[in-house]
HTML snippet that shows the backbone in 3Dmol.js (N, CA, C, O; Angstrom):
<script src="https://3Dmol.org/build/3Dmol-min.js"></script>
<div id="view" style="width:600px;height:400px;position:relative"></div>
<script>
const pdb = `
ATOM      1  N   MET A   1    -145.315 -16.902  97.216  1.00  0.00           N
ATOM      2  CA  MET A   1    -145.614 -17.344  95.873  1.00  0.00           C
ATOM      3  C   MET A   1    -144.459 -18.211  95.383  1.00  0.00           C
ATOM      4  O   MET A   1    -143.296 -17.876  95.612  1.00  0.00           O
ATOM      5  N   PRO A   2    -144.763 -19.316  94.715  1.00  0.00           N
ATOM      6  CA  PRO A   2    -143.715 -20.197  94.234  1.00  0.00           C
ATOM      7  C   PRO A   2    -142.936 -19.574  93.082  1.00  0.00           C
ATOM      8  O   PRO A   2    -143.437 -18.689  92.388  1.00  0.00           O
ATOM      9  N   VAL A   3    -141.724 -20.037  92.889  1.00  0.00           N
ATOM     10  CA  VAL A   3    -140.901 -19.585  91.773  1.00  0.00           C
ATOM     11  C   VAL A   3    -141.396 -20.293  90.513  1.00  0.00           C
ATOM     12  O   VAL A   3    -141.531 -21.516  90.490  1.00  0.00           O
ATOM     13  N   ILE A   4    -141.663 -19.519  89.477  1.00  0.00           N
ATOM     14  CA  ILE A   4    -142.218 -20.067  88.244  1.00  0.00           C
ATOM     15  C   ILE A   4    -141.279 -19.749  87.093  1.00  0.00           C
ATOM     16  O   ILE A   4    -140.871 -18.602  86.909  1.00  0.00           O
ATOM     17  N   LYS A   5    -140.943 -20.769  86.326  1.00  0.00           N
ATOM     18  CA  LYS A   5    -140.111 -20.573  85.146  1.00  0.00           C
ATOM     19  C   LYS A   5    -140.926 -19.873  84.077  1.00  0.00           C
ATOM     20  O   LYS A   5    -142.156 -19.929  84.084  1.00  0.00           O
ATOM     21  N   LYS A   6    -140.236 -19.212  83.155  1.00  0.00           N
ATOM     22  CA  LYS A   6    -140.923 -18.462  82.098  1.00  0.00           C
ATOM     23  C   LYS A   6    -141.863 -19.331  81.289  1.00  0.00           C
ATOM     24  O   LYS A   6    -142.956 -18.892  80.932  1.00  0.00           O
ATOM     25  N   ASP A   7    -141.454 -20.564  80.991  1.00  0.00           N
ATOM     26  CA  ASP A   7    -142.308 -21.433  80.187  1.00  0.00           C
ATOM     27  C   ASP A   7    -143.538 -21.920  80.945  1.00  0.00           C
ATOM     28  O   ASP A   7    -144.477 -22.426  80.331  1.00  0.00           O
ATOM     29  N   GLN A   8    -143.549 -21.777  82.261  1.00  0.00           N
ATOM     30  CA  GLN A   8    -144.692 -22.179  83.074  1.00  0.00           C
ATOM     31  C   GLN A   8    -145.617 -21.007  83.395  1.00  0.00           C
ATOM     32  O   GLN A   8    -146.698 -21.201  83.950  1.00  0.00           O
ATOM     33  N   LEU A   9    -145.198 -19.809  83.049  1.00  0.00           N
ATOM     34  CA  LEU A   9    -145.969 -18.623  83.406  1.00  0.00           C
ATOM     35  C   LEU A   9    -147.354 -18.613  82.761  1.00  0.00           C
ATOM     36  O   LEU A   9    -148.337 -18.279  83.423  1.00  0.00           O
ATOM     37  N   GLU A  10    -147.447 -18.973  81.484  1.00  0.00           N
ATOM     38  CA  GLU A  10    -148.755 -18.979  80.820  1.00  0.00           C
ATOM     39  C   GLU A  10    -149.697 -19.984  81.486  1.00  0.00           C
ATOM     40  O   GLU A  10    -150.871 -19.684  81.703  1.00  0.00           O
ATOM     41  N   LEU A  11    -149.190 -21.162  81.806  1.00  0.00           N
ATOM     42  CA  LEU A  11    -150.000 -22.168  82.481  1.00  0.00           C
ATOM     43  C   LEU A  11    -150.455 -21.662  83.852  1.00  0.00           C
ATOM     44  O   LEU A  11    -151.610 -21.850  84.233  1.00  0.00           O
ATOM     45  N   TYR A  12    -149.563 -21.032  84.576  1.00  0.00           N
ATOM     46  CA  TYR A  12    -149.893 -20.481  85.892  1.00  0.00           C
ATOM     47  C   TYR A  12    -150.992 -19.428  85.781  1.00  0.00           C
ATOM     48  O   TYR A  12    -151.920 -19.414  86.589  1.00  0.00           O
ATOM     49  N   ARG A  13    -150.895 -18.556  84.796  1.00  0.00           N
ATOM     50  CA  ARG A  13    -151.909 -17.509  84.593  1.00  0.00           C
ATOM     51  C   ARG A  13    -153.261 -18.114  84.231  1.00  0.00           C
ATOM     52  O   ARG A  13    -154.299 -17.629  84.679  1.00  0.00           O
ATOM     53  N   ARG A  14    -153.251 -19.170  83.424  1.00  0.00           N
ATOM     54  CA  ARG A  14    -154.507 -19.833  83.067  1.00  0.00           C
ATOM     55  C   ARG A  14    -155.152 -20.478  84.294  1.00  0.00           C
ATOM     56  O   ARG A  14    -156.368 -20.411  84.469  1.00  0.00           O
ATOM     57  N   VAL A  15    -154.348 -21.091  85.124  1.00  0.00           N
ATOM     58  CA  VAL A  15    -154.874 -21.692  86.350  1.00  0.00           C
ATOM     59  C   VAL A  15    -155.458 -20.602  87.254  1.00  0.00           C
ATOM     60  O   VAL A  15    -156.525 -20.791  87.839  1.00  0.00           O
ATOM     61  N   GLU A  16    -154.772 -19.474  87.371  1.00  0.00           N
ATOM     62  CA  GLU A  16    -155.303 -18.356  88.159  1.00  0.00           C
ATOM     63  C   GLU A  16    -156.636 -17.869  87.602  1.00  0.00           C
ATOM     64  O   GLU A  16    -157.563 -17.588  88.362  1.00  0.00           O
ATOM     65  N   ALA A  17    -156.733 -17.768  86.286  1.00  0.00           N
ATOM     66  CA  ALA A  17    -157.969 -17.303  85.659  1.00  0.00           C
ATOM     67  C   ALA A  17    -159.112 -18.288  85.899  1.00  0.00           C
ATOM     68  O   ALA A  17    -160.238 -17.877  86.180  1.00  0.00           O
ATOM     69  N   LEU A  18    -158.829 -19.577  85.790  1.00  0.00           N
ATOM     70  CA  LEU A  18    -159.853 -20.585  86.053  1.00  0.00           C
ATOM     71  C   LEU A  18    -160.295 -20.560  87.514  1.00  0.00           C
ATOM     72  O   LEU A  18    -161.480 -20.690  87.819  1.00  0.00           O
ATOM     73  N   GLU A  19    -159.340 -20.392  88.396  1.00  0.00           N
ATOM     74  CA  GLU A  19    -159.644 -20.307  89.820  1.00  0.00           C
ATOM     75  C   GLU A  19    -160.537 -19.101  90.109  1.00  0.00           C
ATOM     76  O   GLU A  19    -161.499 -19.202  90.871  1.00  0.00           O
ATOM     77  N   ALA A  20    -160.219 -17.980  89.508  1.00  0.00           N
ATOM     78  CA  ALA A  20    -161.029 -16.768  89.699  1.00  0.00           C
ATOM     79  C   ALA A  20    -162.429 -16.955  89.130  1.00  0.00           C
ATOM     80  O   ALA A  20    -163.410 -16.550  89.754  1.00  0.00           O
ATOM     81  N   ALA A  21    -162.529 -17.560  87.958  1.00  0.00           N
ATOM     82  CA  ALA A  21    -163.842 -17.790  87.348  1.00  0.00           C
ATOM     83  C   ALA A  21    -164.686 -18.721  88.208  1.00  0.00           C
ATOM     84  O   ALA A  21    -165.880 -18.485  88.392  1.00  0.00           O
ATOM     85  N   LEU A  22    -164.079 -19.765  88.730  1.00  0.00           N
ATOM     86  CA  LEU A  22    -164.788 -20.697  89.595  1.00  0.00           C
ATOM     87  C   LEU A  22    -165.264 -20.003  90.872  1.00  0.00           C
ATOM     88  O   LEU A  22    -166.397 -20.206  91.311  1.00  0.00           O
ATOM     89  N   THR A  23    -164.412 -19.203  91.449  1.00  0.00           N
ATOM     90  CA  THR A  23    -164.755 -18.501  92.674  1.00  0.00           C
ATOM     91  C   THR A  23    -165.913 -17.529  92.457  1.00  0.00           C
ATOM     92  O   THR A  23    -166.846 -17.480  93.259  1.00  0.00           O
ATOM     93  N   VAL A  24    -165.854 -16.766  91.383  1.00  0.00           N
ATOM     94  CA  VAL A  24    -166.926 -15.807  91.079  1.00  0.00           C
ATOM     95  C   VAL A  24    -168.237 -16.544  90.797  1.00  0.00           C
ATOM     96  O   VAL A  24    -169.300 -16.121  91.252  1.00  0.00           O
ATOM     97  N   THR A  25    -168.162 -17.637  90.051  1.00  0.00           N
ATOM     98  CA  THR A  25    -169.360 -18.419  89.745  1.00  0.00           C
ATOM     99  C   THR A  25    -170.001 -18.955  91.016  1.00  0.00           C
ATOM    100  O   THR A  25    -171.210 -18.825  91.211  1.00  0.00           O
ATOM    101  N   LEU A  26    -169.198 -19.553  91.872  1.00  0.00           N
ATOM    102  CA  LEU A  26    -169.744 -20.096  93.119  1.00  0.00           C
ATOM    103  C   LEU A  26    -170.287 -19.007  94.031  1.00  0.00           C
ATOM    104  O   LEU A  26    -171.325 -19.186  94.667  1.00  0.00           O
ATOM    105  N   ALA A  27    -169.595 -17.891  94.095  1.00  0.00           N
ATOM    106  CA  ALA A  27    -170.083 -16.793  94.932  1.00  0.00           C
ATOM    107  C   ALA A  27    -171.402 -16.259  94.398  1.00  0.00           C
ATOM    108  O   ALA A  27    -172.293 -15.908  95.172  1.00  0.00           O
ATOM    109  N   SER A  28    -171.529 -16.198  93.077  1.00  0.00           N
ATOM    110  CA  SER A  28    -172.773 -15.724  92.480  1.00  0.00           C
ATOM    111  C   SER A  28    -173.920 -16.687  92.765  1.00  0.00           C
ATOM    112  O   SER A  28    -175.016 -16.264  93.130  1.00  0.00           O
ATOM    113  N   ILE A  29    -173.666 -17.972  92.597  1.00  0.00           N
ATOM    114  CA  ILE A  29    -174.693 -18.972  92.887  1.00  0.00           C
ATOM    115  C   ILE A  29    -175.068 -18.936  94.364  1.00  0.00           C
ATOM    116  O   ILE A  29    -176.236 -19.102  94.714  1.00  0.00           O
ATOM    117  N   SER A  30    -174.098 -18.725  95.215  1.00  0.00           N
ATOM    118  CA  SER A  30    -174.361 -18.763  96.653  1.00  0.00           C
ATOM    119  C   SER A  30    -175.228 -17.604  97.136  1.00  0.00           C
ATOM    120  O   SER A  30    -175.743 -17.647  98.254  1.00  0.00           O
ATOM    121  N   THR A  31    -175.398 -16.576  96.317  1.00  0.00           N
ATOM    122  CA  THR A  31    -176.285 -15.485  96.730  1.00  0.00           C
ATOM    123  C   THR A  31    -177.728 -15.970  96.797  1.00  0.00           C
ATOM    124  O   THR A  31    -178.518 -15.438  97.578  1.00  0.00           O
ATOM    125  N   THR A  32    -178.088 -16.971  95.993  1.00  0.00           N
ATOM    126  CA  THR A  32    -179.446 -17.521  96.050  1.00  0.00           C
ATOM    127  C   THR A  32    -179.484 -18.889  96.720  1.00  0.00           C
ATOM    128  O   THR A  32    -180.506 -19.272  97.291  1.00  0.00           O
ATOM    129  N   LEU A  33    -178.386 -19.622  96.656  1.00  0.00           N
ATOM    130  CA  LEU A  33    -178.305 -20.944  97.284  1.00  0.00           C
ATOM    131  C   LEU A  33    -177.028 -21.038  98.119  1.00  0.00           C
ATOM    132  O   LEU A  33    -176.039 -21.612  97.660  1.00  0.00           O
ATOM    133  N   PRO A  34    -177.029 -20.488  99.331  1.00  0.00           N
ATOM    134  CA  PRO A  34    -175.819 -20.471 100.155  1.00  0.00           C
ATOM    135  C   PRO A  34    -175.212 -21.850 100.411  1.00  0.00           C
ATOM    136  O   PRO A  34    -174.006 -21.963 100.629  1.00  0.00           O
ATOM    137  N   SER A  35    -176.026 -22.881 100.385  1.00  0.00           N
ATOM    138  CA  SER A  35    -175.509 -24.223 100.665  1.00  0.00           C
ATOM    139  C   SER A  35    -174.543 -24.714  99.587  1.00  0.00           C
ATOM    140  O   SER A  35    -173.699 -25.569  99.858  1.00  0.00           O
ATOM    141  N   VAL A  36    -174.657 -24.184  98.372  1.00  0.00           N
ATOM    142  CA  VAL A  36    -173.761 -24.614  97.288  1.00  0.00           C
ATOM    143  C   VAL A  36    -172.316 -24.264  97.629  1.00  0.00           C
ATOM    144  O   VAL A  36    -171.428 -25.110  97.521  1.00  0.00           O
ATOM    145  N   LYS A  37    -172.086 -23.048  98.030  1.00  0.00           N
ATOM    146  CA  LYS A  37    -170.732 -22.610  98.397  1.00  0.00           C
ATOM    147  C   LYS A  37    -170.211 -23.426  99.574  1.00  0.00           C
ATOM    148  O   LYS A  37    -169.060 -23.862  99.572  1.00  0.00           O
ATOM    149  N   THR A  38    -171.049 -23.629 100.566  1.00  0.00           N
ATOM    150  CA  THR A  38    -170.659 -24.406 101.740  1.00  0.00           C
ATOM    151  C   THR A  38    -170.285 -25.825 101.360  1.00  0.00           C
ATOM    152  O   THR A  38    -169.286 -26.360 101.842  1.00  0.00           O
ATOM    153  N   ASP A  39    -171.087 -26.439 100.491  1.00  0.00           N
ATOM    154  CA  ASP A  39    -170.812 -27.811 100.060  1.00  0.00           C
ATOM    155  C   ASP A  39    -169.519 -27.906  99.259  1.00  0.00           C
ATOM    156  O   ASP A  39    -168.750 -28.851  99.432  1.00  0.00           O
ATOM    157  N   VAL A  40    -169.278 -26.939  98.389  1.00  0.00           N
ATOM    158  CA  VAL A  40    -168.053 -26.951  97.585  1.00  0.00           C
ATOM    159  C   VAL A  40    -166.828 -26.818  98.485  1.00  0.00           C
ATOM    160  O   VAL A  40    -165.856 -27.555  98.324  1.00  0.00           O
ATOM    161  N   VAL A  41    -166.870 -25.888  99.425  1.00  0.00           N
ATOM    162  CA  VAL A  41    -165.739 -25.697 100.347  1.00  0.00           C
ATOM    163  C   VAL A  41    -165.518 -26.961 101.177  1.00  0.00           C
ATOM    164  O   VAL A  41    -164.380 -27.394 101.361  1.00  0.00           O
ATOM    165  N   LYS A  42    -166.592 -27.543 101.672  1.00  0.00           N
ATOM    166  CA  LYS A  42    -166.494 -28.761 102.476  1.00  0.00           C
ATOM    167  C   LYS A  42    -165.839 -29.884 101.671  1.00  0.00           C
ATOM    168  O   LYS A  42    -164.942 -30.569 102.163  1.00  0.00           O
ATOM    169  N   ASN A  43    -166.298 -30.067 100.417  1.00  0.00           N
ATOM    170  CA  ASN A  43    -165.725 -31.130  99.585  1.00  0.00           C
ATOM    171  C   ASN A  43    -164.273 -30.868  99.219  1.00  0.00           C
ATOM    172  O   ASN A  43    -163.473 -31.803  99.180  1.00  0.00           O
ATOM    173  N   LEU A  44    -163.921 -29.631  98.955  1.00  0.00           N
ATOM    174  CA  LEU A  44    -162.512 -29.319  98.665  1.00  0.00           C
ATOM    175  C   LEU A  44    -161.628 -29.675  99.852  1.00  0.00           C
ATOM    176  O   LEU A  44    -160.530 -30.204  99.675  1.00  0.00           O
ATOM    177  N   ARG A  45    -162.099 -29.389 101.053  1.00  0.00           N
ATOM    178  CA  ARG A  45    -161.328 -29.718 102.261  1.00  0.00           C
ATOM    179  C   ARG A  45    -161.209 -31.236 102.445  1.00  0.00           C
ATOM    180  O   ARG A  45    -160.156 -31.734 102.843  1.00  0.00           O
ATOM    181  N   ILE A  46    -162.276 -31.957 102.159  1.00  0.00           N
ATOM    182  CA  ILE A  46    -162.228 -33.428 102.237  1.00  0.00           C
ATOM    183  C   ILE A  46    -161.240 -33.974 101.215  1.00  0.00           C
ATOM    184  O   ILE A  46    -160.427 -34.842 101.533  1.00  0.00           O
ATOM    185  N   TRP A  47    -161.311 -33.463  99.983  1.00  0.00           N
ATOM    186  CA  TRP A  47    -160.378 -33.920  98.948  1.00  0.00           C
ATOM    187  C   TRP A  47    -158.932 -33.595  99.324  1.00  0.00           C
ATOM    188  O   TRP A  47    -158.024 -34.378  99.047  1.00  0.00           O
ATOM    189  N   ALA A  48    -158.723 -32.446  99.951  1.00  0.00           N
ATOM    190  CA  ALA A  48    -157.369 -32.075 100.372  1.00  0.00           C
ATOM    191  C   ALA A  48    -156.837 -33.067 101.410  1.00  0.00           C
ATOM    192  O   ALA A  48    -155.672 -33.463 101.362  1.00  0.00           O
ATOM    193  N   GLU A  49    -157.690 -33.457 102.333  1.00  0.00           N
ATOM    194  CA  GLU A  49    -157.278 -34.407 103.372  1.00  0.00           C
ATOM    195  C   GLU A  49    -157.028 -35.803 102.809  1.00  0.00           C
ATOM    196  O   GLU A  49    -156.123 -36.507 103.258  1.00  0.00           O
ATOM    197  N   ASN A  50    -157.824 -36.195 101.836  1.00  0.00           N
ATOM    198  CA  ASN A  50    -157.742 -37.555 101.306  1.00  0.00           C
ATOM    199  C   ASN A  50    -156.754 -37.724 100.159  1.00  0.00           C
ATOM    200  O   ASN A  50    -156.430 -38.855  99.796  1.00  0.00           O
ATOM    201  N   ASN A  51    -156.272 -36.636  99.585  1.00  0.00           N
ATOM    202  CA  ASN A  51    -155.382 -36.711  98.431  1.00  0.00           C
ATOM    203  C   ASN A  51    -153.931 -36.700  98.895  1.00  0.00           C
ATOM    204  O   ASN A  51    -153.219 -35.711  98.717  1.00  0.00           O
ATOM    205  N   THR A  52    -153.504 -37.799  99.488  1.00  0.00           N
ATOM    206  CA  THR A  52    -152.154 -37.885 100.040  1.00  0.00           C
ATOM    207  C   THR A  52    -151.125 -38.379  99.035  1.00  0.00           C
ATOM    208  O   THR A  52    -149.927 -38.360  99.319  1.00  0.00           O
ATOM    209  N   GLN A  53    -151.574 -38.823  97.863  1.00  0.00           N
ATOM    210  CA  GLN A  53    -150.648 -39.341  96.864  1.00  0.00           C
ATOM    211  C   GLN A  53    -149.892 -38.229  96.146  1.00  0.00           C
ATOM    212  O   GLN A  53    -148.792 -38.449  95.638  1.00  0.00           O
ATOM    213  N   SER A  54    -150.470 -37.055  96.106  1.00  0.00           N
ATOM    214  CA  SER A  54    -149.864 -35.926  95.411  1.00  0.00           C
ATOM    215  C   SER A  54    -149.242 -34.976  96.415  1.00  0.00           C
ATOM    216  O   SER A  54    -149.812 -34.719  97.476  1.00  0.00           O
ATOM    217  N   GLU A  55    -148.085 -34.461  96.085  1.00  0.00           N
ATOM    218  CA  GLU A  55    -147.393 -33.550  96.993  1.00  0.00           C
ATOM    219  C   GLU A  55    -148.062 -32.182  97.064  1.00  0.00           C
ATOM    220  O   GLU A  55    -148.177 -31.606  98.146  1.00  0.00           O
ATOM    221  N   GLY A  56    -148.504 -31.656  95.923  1.00  0.00           N
ATOM    222  CA  GLY A  56    -149.034 -30.300  95.894  1.00  0.00           C
ATOM    223  C   GLY A  56    -150.544 -30.195  95.954  1.00  0.00           C
ATOM    224  O   GLY A  56    -151.077 -29.135  96.281  1.00  0.00           O
ATOM    225  N   ALA A  57    -151.249 -31.285  95.642  1.00  0.00           N
ATOM    226  CA  ALA A  57    -152.709 -31.223  95.557  1.00  0.00           C
ATOM    227  C   ALA A  57    -153.379 -30.821  96.867  1.00  0.00           C
ATOM    228  O   ALA A  57    -154.248 -29.950  96.843  1.00  0.00           O
ATOM    229  N   PRO A  58    -153.024 -31.406  98.006  1.00  0.00           N
ATOM    230  CA  PRO A  58    -153.701 -31.014  99.243  1.00  0.00           C
ATOM    231  C   PRO A  58    -153.574 -29.521  99.549  1.00  0.00           C
ATOM    232  O   PRO A  58    -154.537 -28.883  99.973  1.00  0.00           O
ATOM    233  N   LYS A  59    -152.408 -28.985  99.336  1.00  0.00           N
ATOM    234  CA  LYS A  59    -152.187 -27.554  99.588  1.00  0.00           C
ATOM    235  C   LYS A  59    -153.006 -26.704  98.617  1.00  0.00           C
ATOM    236  O   LYS A  59    -153.607 -25.706  99.014  1.00  0.00           O
ATOM    237  N   ALA A  60    -153.027 -27.103  97.339  1.00  0.00           N
ATOM    238  CA  ALA A  60    -153.774 -26.350  96.329  1.00  0.00           C
ATOM    239  C   ALA A  60    -155.274 -26.408  96.597  1.00  0.00           C
ATOM    240  O   ALA A  60    -155.961 -25.393  96.481  1.00  0.00           O
ATOM    241  N   LEU A  61    -155.785 -27.571  96.949  1.00  0.00           N
ATOM    242  CA  LEU A  61    -157.213 -27.717  97.241  1.00  0.00           C
ATOM    243  C   LEU A  61    -157.607 -26.916  98.481  1.00  0.00           C
ATOM    244  O   LEU A  61    -158.654 -26.269  98.496  1.00  0.00           O
ATOM    245  N   ALA A  62    -156.778 -26.957  99.510  1.00  0.00           N
ATOM    246  CA  ALA A  62    -157.067 -26.199 100.723  1.00  0.00           C
ATOM    247  C   ALA A  62    -157.010 -24.693 100.459  1.00  0.00           C
ATOM    248  O   ALA A  62    -157.822 -23.937 100.993  1.00  0.00           O
ATOM    249  N   ALA A  63    -156.066 -24.266  99.649  1.00  0.00           N
ATOM    250  CA  ALA A  63    -155.957 -22.841  99.311  1.00  0.00           C
ATOM    251  C   ALA A  63    -157.175 -22.373  98.520  1.00  0.00           C
ATOM    252  O   ALA A  63    -157.683 -21.276  98.752  1.00  0.00           O
ATOM    253  N   LEU A  64    -157.644 -23.201  97.586  1.00  0.00           N
ATOM    254  CA  LEU A  64    -158.839 -22.854  96.822  1.00  0.00           C
ATOM    255  C   LEU A  64    -160.061 -22.801  97.737  1.00  0.00           C
ATOM    256  O   LEU A  64    -160.897 -21.908  97.597  1.00  0.00           O
ATOM    257  N   ALA A  65    -160.175 -23.732  98.657  1.00  0.00           N
ATOM    258  CA  ALA A  65    -161.281 -23.712  99.623  1.00  0.00           C
ATOM    259  C   ALA A  65    -161.256 -22.432 100.446  1.00  0.00           C
ATOM    260  O   ALA A  65    -162.296 -21.816 100.678  1.00  0.00           O
ATOM    261  N   ASP A  66    -160.067 -22.034 100.885  1.00  0.00           N
ATOM    262  CA  ASP A  66    -159.930 -20.791 101.663  1.00  0.00           C
ATOM    263  C   ASP A  66    -160.366 -19.581 100.842  1.00  0.00           C
ATOM    264  O   ASP A  66    -161.081 -18.710 101.337  1.00  0.00           O
ATOM    265  N   LYS A  67    -159.930 -19.534  99.587  1.00  0.00           N
ATOM    266  CA  LYS A  67    -160.255 -18.399  98.716  1.00  0.00           C
ATOM    267  C   LYS A  67    -161.761 -18.312  98.473  1.00  0.00           C
ATOM    268  O   LYS A  67    -162.345 -17.231  98.537  1.00  0.00           O
ATOM    269  N   ILE A  68    -162.380 -19.454  98.196  1.00  0.00           N
ATOM    270  CA  ILE A  68    -163.821 -19.469  97.950  1.00  0.00           C
ATOM    271  C   ILE A  68    -164.578 -19.086  99.214  1.00  0.00           C
ATOM    272  O   ILE A  68    -165.554 -18.339  99.157  1.00  0.00           O
ATOM    273  N   GLU A  69    -164.133 -19.590 100.334  1.00  0.00           N
ATOM    274  CA  GLU A  69    -164.794 -19.306 101.612  1.00  0.00           C
ATOM    275  C   GLU A  69    -164.773 -17.818 101.946  1.00  0.00           C
ATOM    276  O   GLU A  69    -165.732 -17.293 102.511  1.00  0.00           O
ATOM    277  N   LYS A  70    -163.692 -17.145 101.601  1.00  0.00           N
ATOM    278  CA  LYS A  70    -163.544 -15.715 101.906  1.00  0.00           C
ATOM    279  C   LYS A  70    -164.292 -14.815 100.937  1.00  0.00           C
ATOM    280  O   LYS A  70    -164.545 -13.649 101.241  1.00  0.00           O
ATOM    281  N   THR A  71    -164.652 -15.349  99.763  1.00  0.00           N
ATOM    282  CA  THR A  71    -165.332 -14.549  98.752  1.00  0.00           C
ATOM    283  C   THR A  71    -166.793 -14.380  99.141  1.00  0.00           C
ATOM    284  O   THR A  71    -167.484 -15.343  99.472  1.00  0.00           O
ATOM    285  N   ASN A  72    -167.246 -13.125  99.093  1.00  0.00           N
ATOM    286  CA  ASN A  72    -168.621 -12.840  99.484  1.00  0.00           C
ATOM    287  C   ASN A  72    -169.177 -11.745  98.592  1.00  0.00           C
ATOM    288  O   ASN A  72    -168.660 -10.628  98.569  1.00  0.00           O
ATOM    289  N   PHE A  73    -170.228 -12.070  97.862  1.00  0.00           N
ATOM    290  CA  PHE A  73    -170.905 -11.088  97.033  1.00  0.00           C
ATOM    291  C   PHE A  73    -172.262 -10.775  97.621  1.00  0.00           C
ATOM    292  O   PHE A  73    -172.936 -11.659  98.150  1.00  0.00           O
ATOM    293  N   ASN A  74    -172.658  -9.537  97.531  1.00  0.00           N
ATOM    294  CA  ASN A  74    -173.994  -9.112  97.960  1.00  0.00           C
ATOM    295  C   ASN A  74    -174.700  -8.510  96.773  1.00  0.00           C
ATOM    296  O   ASN A  74    -174.102  -7.786  95.977  1.00  0.00           O
ATOM    297  N   ILE A  75    -175.972  -8.812  96.662  1.00  0.00           N
ATOM    298  CA  ILE A  75    -176.780  -8.241  95.582  1.00  0.00           C
ATOM    299  C   ILE A  75    -177.488  -7.002  96.127  1.00  0.00           C
ATOM    300  O   ILE A  75    -178.197  -7.066  97.131  1.00  0.00           O
ATOM    301  N   GLU A  76    -177.285  -5.880  95.450  1.00  0.00           N
ATOM    302  CA  GLU A  76    -177.949  -4.650  95.853  1.00  0.00           C
ATOM    303  C   GLU A  76    -179.150  -4.426  94.963  1.00  0.00           C
ATOM    304  O   GLU A  76    -179.070  -4.575  93.744  1.00  0.00           O
ATOM    305  N   ASN A  77    -180.260  -4.070  95.575  1.00  0.00           N
ATOM    306  CA  ASN A  77    -181.489  -3.790  94.813  1.00  0.00           C
ATOM    307  C   ASN A  77    -181.576  -2.338  94.471  1.00  0.00           C
ATOM    308  O   ASN A  77    -182.538  -1.910  93.833  1.00  0.00           O
TER     309      ASN A  77
END
`;
const viewer = $3Dmol.createViewer("view");
viewer.addModel(pdb, "pdb");
viewer.setStyle({}, {cartoon: {color: "spectrum"}});
viewer.zoomTo();
viewer.render();
</script>
């Protein structure tokens, strides 16, 4: 985990919350439309490869793709 200054902690927590919300939303949608999750992960990986202008963006995009890919929800009847 990166070292975060106190003034950056709130921003970091908000980014974590948004990431979690996005992951849960996509996992929920993917229970009925599995291709949505696959497409999102695929595009995040493409953006990570193509975003060479930013130092941290490729790593962040790839990490988000990994997190979404590993998330799996099952609906119980």
